[in-house]
Residue, then its C-alpha position, 0 to 999 in steps of 0.5 A: m177285510c183284510p188288505r190283499d197286499g197282506p198283513p203288516g211284517w210279511l217279507p219278500l221271498s229274497e229274506l226267507p232261508e232256504r226250505h226243503p219239505a219232508g218226503a219225496d211224494c210232498q214237495e212244495d210246488q217250485t213255481v209258487a217260490a219263483r213267482r212270489a210277490v213283494v209284501a212289506p218289508t219289516r221283520q217283526e219278532n217271533r212270537a206266539l199268535r193267539i188263533v181262533f180256529y174255524g174247522t168241522p170235520s175230521f180233516a179239520a180236527t187233524t189240523l187243529d190237533r197239530l195247531l194245539a201241539s205248536a207253539h200258538d195259543v188257540v184261544a176259540v174254535v169255531t165249528q158247525p152246530d151237531r147235526p142228526r145223523g143215522r136212522g135214529r136221528r140222533m145228534f152228533p158233534s162234529a170232530v172238530k168239536d169232539l178235539a176241542a172239548a177233550k182240550e177244554l177249549l172254549v167252543l162256538q156253535p153259530e147256526r149263523l156267522t151273522d148271529e150278534t151274540f157270536r160277533a160280541r163273543l168272538t169280538a171278546c176273543e182276542h186274537d190275531l189269526a183266524v185259521v179255517a180248514a173245511y169249516g163248511r161256510l164261507l166267512p163273511e167280510w167282517l171276520l175276515g178283518a176281525c184281527a191283524h192278520g186276517a184269516i188263511n185257509v187249509h184248502a185240499s187241491l193245488l189251488p187255482k184248481w178245484r175251488g169249491a167244498a169238494p176238492v178232493h172228490r172233484a179230482i179224482m172223479a176227474g182223473e186228475t194224477e195230482t192234488g195237494v194242499t194250498i195255504i191261502q189268505l182268505v178273501k170275499e170270493m171263494d177260494a180265491g185269496p193269496m197263496l202262502a203255502r203249496r205242497a203237491r202229492p200224487i194221487e194213485p189210480s185205485e186210491t179213494s177220495s177217503a184215502v186221499e183226503a186222510a193223507l192231505a189232512e196230515i199235509g196240511a197240518d204240518l203245512l199250516v203250522d209252518t205257515v203260522d210260524r212264518i206269519a209269527a216271525g214276520t217271514a210269510v210270503f204269498e203269491e197272487q193265484d192265477h185266476g184264469l185257471a181256476t176250475l171249480a168243485p161244487r158241492l156234491t149231492k146224491a145225483d153226483g153218484v148215479l152211474d151212467w154206463r154209457r161212459p167210459a170204464e176209466a171215468i166210471h171207475n174214477q167216479v166210484r173211487g171219487l164219492q167215498p165216504w159219501p154219497h158214493a156211487s150208485a146203480a139200479l138192478d131190476g129196479k133195487r138201488y145198490l151203493i158201488h164201494r169197490t171197483t176195478l178196470v178190466m184189462p181188454p183181452s190181448d186179442g182186441s176184443s171187447p165186450a159186444e154187450p150194451p152197457g151196463t150188462i152183467v157180461e161175467a160173473h166171478l167169484d169176487s167180481l161182477i164184469v160190466a160192460a162200459g160205454d167204450d166197449h171196456s169193463v168194470a170189476i165190482h168187487e163190493l156192493q151194497p142193496e139199499g137199507g142192506s149190508r155190504l156185500s163182496a161179490r161172492a156174497f152177492l151172486a151166493g143170494r141171487p143166481w146170475r144170468p146172462g143178459v142182466r142190466f143196470d138201468l140207465p139214468v134217463 
């Protein structure tokens, strides 16, 4: 396992040149720079590093693409095995495999990271650093110490908040107004390693997890290459996380999508926008399940009155929305929904297919 005090050649912050990230809405957290720890007091020659990259979805492919355009050498790519998708259950490669194959890189797809064949092939790929971005599995301890500079990870949150598999989704579902990317050194504990870089970005009130994740992929890719450059130059530094402030972002399940209309309207809206592209928020109406794709919050009337109907009741039906009562006497407007097994519909198309009547109510979960 790589030592927690950092690989050799990393320097204290006092010896670094001042850096200013581009973009007003993507700025490095100043507390990281202020509190970073001193590592090794020696500077090494700047050189290209040999890297093994671990990643799977499009978020990771963005990072890999940026890394391939850098001065460093990606000697192998490790990604999840091809998986069945769709009604025909055809096997599909990951986004990272598609990119790696197009670039004619060595691709490894072990079912288990403890597999001896994989271990032998990885050992044969002499490398200086492992880079991880949304790989989908925890790296075993032997992998963390398999190369001189250990392993670093691109994590889509402002650690120590939202450690885990679904940081973007959980942040939006919780109503967070800011997120970001943190580059950390990997240790045995999940997402608990020292931070090497951190950059923040606001979450707009209407943004979905898909949109935020795409933006963070771009930020993270730039931040990752900058961090690798610092490691190569011997100028990388880190800061230990404040573990007392850690929150968790566990993997999503279909159960996370079930809407409970007894919750506040804003919480329901955040759940809808935080669960895209999977598993989507869902609700049952007359015994049929619908995926809820797009909602907005309904402003309360100027006279202060609120819906008197029970939560889940469709209180109004407009050409562009269904107005549904929530648990805090406020309402949510549904603009797009999809019957299970059917096509995505606008509210207008949904209403054209079924007459609306007052008092129709979405089911409440037990």
